[in-house]
All heavy atoms as an XYZ file, in Angstrom:
712
protein
N       0.834     -1.180      0.000
C       0.000      0.000      0.000
C       0.883      1.248      0.000
O       1.807      1.375      0.776
C      -0.900     -0.017      1.225
C      -1.694      1.248      1.393
S      -2.651      1.253      2.910
C      -4.253      1.125      2.211
N       0.569      2.159     -0.869
C       1.326      3.408     -0.981
C       0.919      4.357      0.141
O      -0.251      4.520      0.440
C       1.027      4.048     -2.329
C       1.828      5.280     -2.593
C       1.551      5.821     -3.977
O       1.559      5.042     -4.936
O       1.316      7.031     -4.078
N       1.905      4.976      0.769
C       1.620      5.931      1.844
C       1.135      7.249      1.253
O       1.563      7.647      0.181
C       2.883      6.184      2.660
C       3.388      4.973      3.386
C       4.542      5.340      4.292
O       4.351      5.966      5.314
N       5.744      4.962      3.869
N       0.258      7.905      1.994
C      -0.226      9.218      1.588
C      -0.035     10.178      2.746
O      -0.295      9.824      3.896
C      -1.707      9.152      1.217
C      -1.958      8.323     -0.017
C      -3.392      8.383     -0.434
C      -3.540      7.516     -1.672
N      -4.768      7.750     -2.359
N       0.431     11.392      2.467
C       0.600     12.352      3.555
C      -0.753     12.812      4.091
O      -1.681     13.068      3.322
C       1.360     13.500      2.903
C       1.044     13.401      1.451
C       0.818     11.943      1.170
N      -0.859     12.871      5.400
C      -2.051     13.386      6.062
C      -1.604     14.254      7.237
O      -0.488     14.118      7.746
C      -2.963     12.248      6.584
O      -2.197     11.399      7.434
C      -3.541     11.429      5.445
N      -2.486     15.144      7.666
C      -2.176     16.048      8.770
C      -1.830     15.230     10.015
O      -2.520     14.276     10.348
C      -3.361     16.996      9.038
C      -3.139     17.815     10.298
C      -3.588     17.908      7.840
N      -0.720     15.609     10.655
C      -0.276     14.942     11.874
C       0.772     13.872     11.669
O       1.403     13.436     12.629
N       0.996     13.439     10.422
C       2.016     12.419     10.162
C       3.406     13.004     10.342
O       3.661     14.165     10.036
C       1.919     11.879      8.723
C       0.662     11.150      8.343
C       0.589      9.706      8.765
N       1.683      8.855      8.382
C       1.709      8.054      7.317
N       0.696      8.024      6.481
N       2.740      7.278      7.094
N       4.314     12.173     10.821
C       5.712     12.573     10.970
C       6.461     12.170      9.708
O       6.335     11.044      9.231
C       6.354     11.926     12.207
C       7.839     12.239     12.277
C       5.655     12.395     13.474
N       7.227     13.117      9.157
C       8.039     12.884      7.956
C       9.430     13.456      8.215
O       9.684     14.034      9.274
C       7.398     13.530      6.702
C       6.040     12.920      6.408
C       7.290     15.043      6.845
N      10.326     13.289      7.267
C      11.651     13.895      7.349
C      11.730     15.048      6.352
O      11.340     14.900      5.195
C      12.748     12.882      7.020
C      13.015     11.933      8.121
N      13.959     10.947      8.028
C      12.483     11.816      9.361
C      13.987     10.256      9.152
N      13.097     10.758      9.975
N      12.243     16.167      6.829
C      12.453     17.352      6.015
C      13.953     17.475      5.763
O      14.761     17.246      6.661
C      11.937     18.588      6.760
C      12.288     19.898      6.107
C      11.533     20.381      5.049
C      13.368     20.654      6.538
C      11.846     21.587      4.443
C      13.684     21.863      5.936
C      12.922     22.316      4.884
O      13.234     23.503      4.282
N      14.350     17.839      4.549
C      15.763     18.029      4.221
C      16.065     19.521      4.289
O      15.522     20.307      3.510
C      16.098     17.478      2.817
C      17.572     17.688      2.501
C      15.727     16.004      2.713
N      16.940     19.903      5.238
C      17.307     21.312      5.366
C      18.200     21.726      4.198
O      18.799     20.883      3.526
C      18.024     21.564      6.697
O      19.276     20.901      6.711
N      18.303     23.023      3.969
C      19.080     23.539      2.847
C      20.586     23.529      3.092
O      21.364     23.450      2.160
C      18.656     24.977      2.528
C      17.334     25.065      1.822
C      16.169     25.307      2.535
C      17.238     24.916      0.446
C      14.940     25.401      1.898
C      16.024     25.001     -0.207
C      14.881     25.244      0.528
O      13.670     25.328     -0.112
N      21.023     23.622      4.343
C      22.448     23.829      4.609
C      22.787     25.284      4.343
O      21.932     26.096      4.012
N      24.054     25.644      4.500
C      24.465     27.028      4.286
C      25.097     27.184      2.906
O      25.702     26.244      2.388
C      25.462     27.485      5.360
O      26.563     26.579      5.376
C      24.816     27.527      6.722
N      24.975     28.370      2.301
C      25.527     28.585      0.960
C      27.023     28.310      0.868
O      27.512     27.818     -0.137
C      25.224     30.061      0.671
C      24.092     30.415      1.559
C      24.259     29.554      2.790
N      27.772     28.636      1.926
C      29.218     28.421      1.912
C      29.634     26.997      2.243
O      30.815     26.679      2.207
N      28.667     26.154      2.583
C      28.975     24.760      2.872
C      29.428     24.483      4.293
O      29.827     23.364      4.610
N      29.367     25.497      5.181
C      29.756     25.264      6.576
C      28.871     24.200      7.215
O      29.326     23.414      8.036
C      29.646     26.554      7.414
C      30.513     27.697      6.952
C      29.836     28.570      5.902
O      28.731     28.240      5.440
O      30.434     29.585      5.520
N      27.600     24.211      6.841
C      26.653     23.214      7.319
C      26.015     22.557      6.108
O      25.547     23.236      5.198
C      25.569     23.849      8.197
C      26.135     24.475      9.454
C      26.383     25.840      9.512
C      26.442     23.688     10.556
C      26.911     26.422     10.659
C      26.979     24.258     11.702
C      27.206     25.615     11.745
O      27.730     26.177     12.875
N      25.993     21.246      6.105
C      25.403     20.515      4.991
C      23.915     20.301      5.178
O      23.329     20.710      6.184
N      23.313     19.653      4.209
C      21.904     19.300      4.311
C      21.737     18.272      5.418
O      22.581     17.402      5.598
C      21.420     18.704      2.993
C      21.472     19.658      1.841
C      21.074     18.947      0.576
C      21.350     19.828     -0.625
N      21.108     19.108     -1.871
N      20.644     18.390      6.151
C      20.356     17.471      7.250
C      18.895     17.053      7.188
O      18.037     17.865      6.838
C      20.600     18.143      8.601
C      22.020     18.527      8.881
C      22.878     17.356      9.311
O      22.327     16.348      9.786
O      24.101     17.460      9.149
N      18.612     15.825      7.565
C      17.228     15.391      7.739
C      16.767     15.836      9.111
O      17.476     15.649     10.096
C      17.104     13.875      7.625
S      17.182     13.291      5.948
N      15.601     16.425      9.161
C      14.995     16.880     10.404
C      13.594     16.294     10.515
O      12.904     16.123      9.505
C      14.891     18.411     10.432
C      16.217     19.123     10.311
C      17.020     18.945     11.558
N      18.250     19.740     11.501
C      19.351     19.387     12.114
N      19.407     18.275     12.810
N      20.420     20.148     12.037
N      13.163     16.027     11.734
C      11.793     15.569     11.953
C      10.842     16.711     11.622
O      11.139     17.882     11.879
C      11.607     15.136     13.397
N       9.710     16.371     11.049
C       8.700     17.370     10.715
C       7.317     16.753     10.838
O       7.148     15.546     10.665
C       8.916     17.897      9.296
N       6.342     17.583     11.131
C       4.958     17.152     11.236
C       4.169     17.835     10.125
O       4.294     19.049      9.921
C       4.367     17.532     12.608
C       2.901     17.134     12.700
C       5.172     16.872     13.728
N       3.363     17.059      9.414
C       2.533     17.606      8.337
C       1.416     18.438      8.969
O       0.663     17.946      9.814
C       1.938     16.473      7.467
C       0.997     17.048      6.415
C       3.048     15.657      6.824
N       1.333     19.718      8.581
C       0.292     20.602      9.105
C      -0.836     20.835      8.105
O      -1.918     21.260      8.495
C       0.883     21.955      9.536
O       1.491     22.578      8.401
C       1.912     21.774     10.644
N      -0.582     20.570      6.824
C      -1.614     20.699      5.787
C      -1.159     19.934      4.554
O       0.032     19.832      4.276
C      -1.868     22.154      5.430
N      -2.120     19.402      3.835
C      -1.861     18.745      2.552
C      -2.433     19.662      1.484
O      -3.595     20.056      1.540
C      -2.511     17.346      2.485
C      -2.279     16.711      1.130
C      -1.975     16.463      3.606
N      -1.599     20.028      0.513
C      -1.971     21.014     -0.506
C      -2.651     20.355     -1.699
O      -2.103     20.300     -2.796
C      -0.728     21.758     -0.979
C      -0.058     22.580      0.068
C      -0.990     23.726      0.437
N      -0.296     24.711      1.226
C      -0.303     25.998      0.954
N      -0.934     26.460     -0.098
N       0.315     26.825      1.753
N      -3.858     19.876     -1.494
C      -4.589     19.247     -2.590
C      -5.046     20.256     -3.626
O      -5.459     19.879     -4.722
C      -5.779     18.462     -2.039
C      -5.323     17.239     -1.279
O      -4.393     16.555     -1.680
N      -5.967     16.967     -0.162
N      -4.978     21.548     -3.293
C      -5.379     22.589     -4.236
C      -4.271     22.935     -5.222
O      -4.502     23.573     -6.232
C      -5.817     23.850     -3.487
C      -4.735     24.395     -2.563
O      -3.899     23.602     -2.068
O      -4.725     25.614     -2.311
N      -3.039     22.504     -4.931
C      -1.897     22.742     -5.823
C      -1.857     21.647     -6.889
O      -2.297     20.528     -6.649
C      -0.583     22.693     -5.032
C      -0.472     23.722     -3.937
C      -0.183     25.116     -4.463
O       0.440     25.242     -5.530
O      -0.607     26.074     -3.795
N      -1.276     21.919     -8.055
C      -1.095     20.846     -9.039
C      -0.204     19.752     -8.451
O       0.819     20.039     -7.843
C      -0.404     21.542    -10.211
C      -0.659     23.000    -10.013
C      -0.823     23.207     -8.542
N      -0.624     18.504     -8.592
C       0.149     17.383     -8.047
C       1.282     17.060     -9.009
O       1.066     16.907    -10.212
C      -0.761     16.153     -7.843
C       0.047     14.964     -7.367
C      -1.856     16.482     -6.844
N       2.535     16.958     -8.500
C       3.666     16.611     -9.366
C       3.478     15.237    -10.004
O       2.636     14.449     -9.584
C       4.858     16.603     -8.410
C       4.418     17.390     -7.226
C       2.940     17.183     -7.125
N       4.308     14.932    -10.990
C       4.142     13.685    -11.750
C       4.266     12.434    -10.892
O       3.707     11.406    -11.230
C       5.124     13.627    -12.916
C       6.577     13.535    -12.514
C       7.503     13.515    -13.715
O       7.375     14.376    -14.596
O       8.361     12.624    -13.752
N       4.982     12.476     -9.758
C       5.092     11.286     -8.914
C       3.823     11.038     -8.109
O       3.711     10.030     -7.429
C       6.318     11.339     -8.007
C       6.443     12.600     -7.215
N       5.517     13.003     -6.282
C       7.387     13.556     -7.246
C       5.895     14.159     -5.754
N       7.021     14.519     -6.340
N       2.857     11.969     -8.138
C       1.551     11.748     -7.542
C       1.424     12.074     -6.066
O       0.384     11.848     -5.476
N       2.478     12.593     -5.432
C       2.403     12.945     -4.016
C       2.207     14.453     -3.904
O       3.025     15.219     -4.420
C       3.686     12.503     -3.266
C       3.599     12.871     -1.792
C       3.914     11.009     -3.431
N       1.123     14.890     -3.234
C       0.862     16.326     -3.172
C       1.899     17.074     -2.331
O       2.600     16.479     -1.513
C      -0.518     16.414     -2.520
C      -0.686     15.139     -1.792
C       0.122     14.113     -2.530
N       1.969     18.382     -2.542
C       2.793     19.239     -1.705
C       2.183     19.279     -0.308
O       0.973     19.090     -0.139
C       2.844     20.658     -2.270
C       3.580     20.752     -3.580
C       2.891     20.730     -4.791
C       4.960     20.872     -3.621
C       3.563     20.823     -5.999
C       5.644     20.971     -4.820
C       4.933     20.938     -5.999
O       5.596     21.031     -7.196
N       3.026     19.536      0.709
C       2.538     19.622      2.085
C       3.136     20.848      2.774
O       4.162     21.364      2.349
C       2.890     18.358      2.911
C       2.235     17.118      2.319
C       4.387     18.166      3.037
N       2.470     21.299      3.831
C       3.008     22.307      4.733
C       3.549     21.561      5.941
O       2.944     20.580      6.393
C       1.922     23.280      5.190
C       1.371     24.138      4.059
O       1.932     24.096      2.941
O       0.370     24.835      4.300
N       4.693     22.008      6.459
C       5.358     21.290      7.543
C       5.709     22.203      8.708
O       6.045     23.371      8.513
C       6.665     20.661      7.040
C       6.560     19.621      5.938
C       7.958     19.232      5.469
C       5.792     18.405      6.415
N       5.697     21.627      9.902
C       6.305     22.211     11.090
C       7.587     21.420     11.293
O       7.548     20.232     11.612
C       5.391     22.073     12.296
S       6.187     22.593     13.828
N       8.724     22.043     11.055
C      10.022     21.365     11.113
C      10.604     21.531     12.512
O      10.654     22.646     13.051
C      10.986     21.925     10.050
C      12.319     21.199     10.099
C      10.357     21.809      8.658
N      11.052     20.423     13.098
C      11.589     20.414     14.457
C      13.108     20.355     14.388
O      13.686     19.345     14.011
C      11.037     19.202     15.212
C       9.512     19.042     15.147
C       9.092     17.742     15.784
C       8.829     20.225     15.796
N      13.747     21.457     14.726
C      15.207     21.562     14.740
C      15.712     21.492     16.175
O      14.962     21.779     17.110
C      15.646     22.908     14.136
C      15.470     22.925     12.645
O      16.101     22.175     11.930
N      14.581     23.799     12.174
N      16.985     21.169     16.381
C      17.527     21.159     17.742
C      17.434     22.523     18.432
O      17.365     22.597     19.648
C      18.994     20.761     17.549
C      19.024     20.032     16.259
C      17.958     20.661     15.409
N      17.400     23.598     17.652
C      17.368     24.934     18.246
C      16.006     25.617     18.150
O      15.875     26.773     18.528
C      18.416     25.833     17.576
O      18.156     25.855     16.166
C      19.824     25.329     17.838
N      15.004     24.932     17.631
C      13.677     25.519     17.537
C      12.891     24.971     16.366
O      13.349     24.087     15.648
N      11.698     25.503     16.196
C      10.810     25.058     15.124
C      10.698     26.144     14.057
O      10.885     27.316     14.346
C       9.407     24.796     15.664
C       9.317     23.702     16.680
S       7.612     23.368     17.146
C       7.107     24.915     17.846
N      10.396     25.691     12.848
C      10.007     26.654     11.828
C       8.962     26.012     10.931
O       8.793     24.795     10.914
C      11.199     27.220     11.051
C      11.746     26.331      9.970
C      11.290     26.427      8.668
C      12.731     25.399     10.257
C      11.798     25.619      7.673
C      13.247     24.585      9.260
C      12.777     24.698      7.978
N       8.242     26.839     10.215
C       7.151     26.375      9.375
C       7.502     26.607      7.923
O       7.978     27.675      7.558
C       5.857     27.099      9.756
C       5.448     26.808     11.177
C       5.927     27.587     12.223
C       4.624     25.742     11.469
C       5.586     27.320     13.536
C       4.274     25.459     12.785
C       4.751     26.243     13.813
N       7.298     25.594      7.114
C       7.629     25.675      5.698
C       6.398     25.253      4.910
O       5.843     24.186      5.161
C       8.824     24.772      5.387
C       9.479     25.123      4.081
O       8.908     25.795      3.240
N      10.693     24.645      3.896
N       5.981     26.074      3.982
C       4.788     25.791      3.192
C       5.146     25.287      1.803
O       6.196     25.614      1.256
C       3.924     27.039      3.076
C       3.383     27.496      4.413
C       2.480     28.692      4.256
O       2.841     29.686      3.633
N       1.294     28.594      4.822
N       4.250     24.498      1.265
C       4.334     23.976     -0.099
C       5.651     23.246     -0.345
O       6.409     23.569     -1.256
C       4.113     25.104     -1.136
O       3.032     25.936     -0.698
C       3.740     24.537     -2.485
N       5.941     22.260      0.490
C       7.158     21.445      0.355
C       6.895     20.287     -0.597
O       5.864     19.622     -0.525
C       7.570     20.877      1.713
S       7.997     22.122      2.908
N       7.852     20.033     -1.461
C       7.710     18.957     -2.435
C       8.271     17.649     -1.872
O       9.169     17.659     -1.027
C       8.392     19.323     -3.738
C       9.895     19.403     -3.623
C      10.512     20.087     -4.849
N      11.921     20.344     -4.651
C      12.421     21.285     -3.867
N      11.623     22.053     -3.186
N      13.714     21.449     -3.740
N       7.770     16.556     -2.368
C       8.199     15.216     -1.967
C       9.425     14.798     -2.778
O       9.519     15.090     -3.966
C       7.050     14.235     -2.226
C       7.403     12.793     -2.029
C       7.554     12.266     -0.757
C       7.561     11.950     -3.114
C       7.865     10.933     -0.572
C       7.868     10.612     -2.941
C       8.015     10.113     -1.671
O       8.318      8.795     -1.482
N      10.368     14.125     -2.123
C      11.542     13.557     -2.796
C      11.643     12.099     -2.378
O      11.781     11.808     -1.189
C      12.805     14.303     -2.427
N      11.549     11.198     -3.320
C      11.617      9.772     -2.997
C      13.030      9.436     -2.531
O      14.009      9.710     -3.221
C      11.251      8.949     -4.234
C      10.838      7.563     -3.899
C      10.181      6.868     -5.073
O       9.950      7.510     -6.113
O       9.901      5.681     -4.936
N      13.147      8.843     -1.338
C      14.443      8.641     -0.689
C      14.409      7.359      0.120
O      13.442      7.094      0.819
C      14.715      9.843      0.210
C      15.986      9.853      0.973
C      16.129      9.640      2.304
C      17.296     10.108      0.470
N      17.441      9.753      2.667
C      18.180     10.040      1.564
C      17.808     10.383     -0.782
C      19.548     10.239      1.433
C      19.165     10.577     -0.911
C      20.017     10.513      0.176
N      15.464      6.558      0.047
C      15.491      5.306      0.822
C      16.489      5.345      1.972
O      16.761      4.337      2.602
C      15.779      4.118     -0.087
C      17.205      4.093     -0.605
O      17.979      5.019     -0.291
O      17.546      3.155     -1.329
N      17.069      6.510      2.252
C      18.006      6.645      3.353
C      19.455      6.674      2.920
O      20.318      7.140      3.651
N      19.755      6.171      1.740
C      21.133      6.194      1.270
C      21.259      6.923     -0.050
O      22.267      7.543     -0.322
C      21.688      4.763      1.083
O      20.854      4.054      0.161
C      21.714      4.026      2.408
N      20.230      6.846     -0.869
C      20.259      7.549     -2.154
C      18.839      7.795     -2.620
O      17.910      7.073     -2.269
C      21.009      6.742     -3.215
C      20.387      5.392     -3.518
C      21.211      4.594     -4.507
O      22.414      4.416     -4.287
O      20.619      4.150     -5.492
N      18.682      8.839     -3.381
C      17.368      9.126     -3.942
C      17.058      8.083     -4.995
O      17.930      7.671     -5.750
C      17.342     10.533     -4.537
N      15.845      7.648     -5.012
C      15.471      6.614     -5.968
C      15.425      7.151     -7.384
O      15.440      6.399     -8.334
C      14.137      5.993     -5.553
C      14.166      5.398     -4.135
C      12.813      4.799     -3.792
C      15.251      4.345     -3.987
N      15.416      8.472     -7.528
C      15.450      9.074     -8.857
C      16.879      9.328     -9.320
O      17.102      9.807    -10.405
C      14.659     10.377     -8.864
N      17.875      9.024     -8.480
C      19.260      9.133     -8.912
C      20.105     10.196     -8.256
O      21.313     10.134     -8.315
N      19.509     11.204     -7.616
C      20.291     12.256     -6.971
C      19.769     12.452     -5.555
O      18.657     12.043     -5.237
C      20.175     13.557     -7.752
N      20.583     13.060     -4.706
C      20.134     13.261     -3.330
C      18.985     14.256     -3.293
O      18.868     15.114     -4.169
C      21.283     13.722     -2.453
C      21.795     15.102     -2.768
C      22.922     15.496     -1.842
O      22.638     16.027     -0.763
O      24.073     15.260     -2.215
N      18.104     14.150     -2.287
C      16.987     15.091     -2.193
C      17.485     16.527     -2.041
O      18.487     16.770     -1.380
C      16.249     14.661     -0.926
C      16.681     13.287     -0.659
C      18.055     13.163     -1.225
N      16.790     17.438     -2.638
C      17.153     18.851     -2.549
C      16.672     19.433     -1.231
O      15.692     18.951     -0.654
C      16.531     19.621     -3.704
C      17.089     19.228     -5.040
C      16.471     20.057     -6.154
O      15.519     20.783     -5.948
N      17.035     19.957     -7.331
N      17.375     20.472     -0.774
C      16.920     21.177      0.411
C      15.510     21.695      0.205
O      15.140     22.090     -0.891
N      14.727     21.643      1.259
C      13.341     22.090      1.176
C      12.363     20.997      0.809
O      11.165     21.231      0.765
N      12.847     19.784      0.567
C      11.954     18.675      0.228
C      11.708     17.807      1.463
O      12.347     17.972      2.499
C      12.560     17.824     -0.900
O      13.737     17.176     -0.466
N      10.778     16.876      1.347
C      10.479     15.948      2.438
C      10.425     14.528      1.890
O      10.254     14.315      0.691
C       9.190     16.326      3.148
C       7.949     16.099      2.318
C       7.385     16.970      1.431
C       7.134     14.928      2.294
N       6.284     16.413      0.845
C       6.099     15.161      1.369
C       7.164     13.708      2.968
C       5.112     14.208      1.103
C       6.181     12.761      2.694
C       5.168     13.032      1.774
N      10.578     13.554      2.794
C      10.439     12.146      2.426
C       9.962     11.369      3.645
O       9.965     11.866      4.765
C      11.742     11.570      1.873
C      12.905     11.661      2.803
N      13.722     12.769      2.852
C      13.387     10.808      3.728
C      14.664     12.585      3.750
N      14.465     11.397      4.324
N       9.524     10.144      3.410
C       9.105      9.287      4.513
C      10.319      8.858      5.310
O      11.397      8.656      4.750
C       8.366      8.055      3.988
C       7.107      8.417      3.253
C       6.878      8.312      1.922
C       5.916      8.961      3.817
N       5.627      8.779      1.612
C       5.000      9.170      2.774
C       5.540      9.301      5.117
C       3.745      9.690      2.971
C       4.261      9.830      5.313
C       3.383     10.016      4.251
N      10.183      8.696      6.645
C      11.314      8.234      7.457
C      11.801      6.869      6.985
O      11.010      6.021      6.540
C      10.732      8.137      8.868
C       9.560      9.056      8.862
C       9.006      9.000      7.464
N      13.108      6.677      7.065
C      13.702      5.412      6.665
C      13.295      4.327      7.661
O      13.093      4.592      8.828
C      15.233      5.517      6.626
C      15.765      6.516      5.631
C      15.740      7.962      6.122
O      15.617      8.201      7.347
O      15.810      8.860      5.278
N      13.188      3.123      7.179
C      12.878      2.002      8.070
C      14.183      1.461      8.632
O      15.156      1.323      7.914
C      12.148      0.909      7.315
C      10.779      1.366      6.866
C      10.048      0.258      6.169
N       8.836      0.774      5.606
C       7.637      0.321      5.932
N       7.519     -0.649      6.801
N       6.585      0.842      5.386
N      14.157      1.143      9.907
C      15.386      0.637     10.574
C      15.644     -0.814     10.218
O      14.823     -1.556      9.863
C      15.246      0.794     12.069
């Protein structure tokens, strides 16, 4: 069964890192606050979502985040997820 994002689900958000590379991209815990069914759905069929991202130093809210298929080691589409995207948590 394919997972679908719903309000309250926990996902992983990929942070952008810093432009100079001092800090790299990191996966952060995030909670889905809205599912953007009013936006055009990308070709992979997963709608955009709004997230409350939980960082070690605080929370922030990010709207209209795109999904990036990720298995924990590499993106299934061939490249690592871009900053600002989300994916399902990896299975242990």
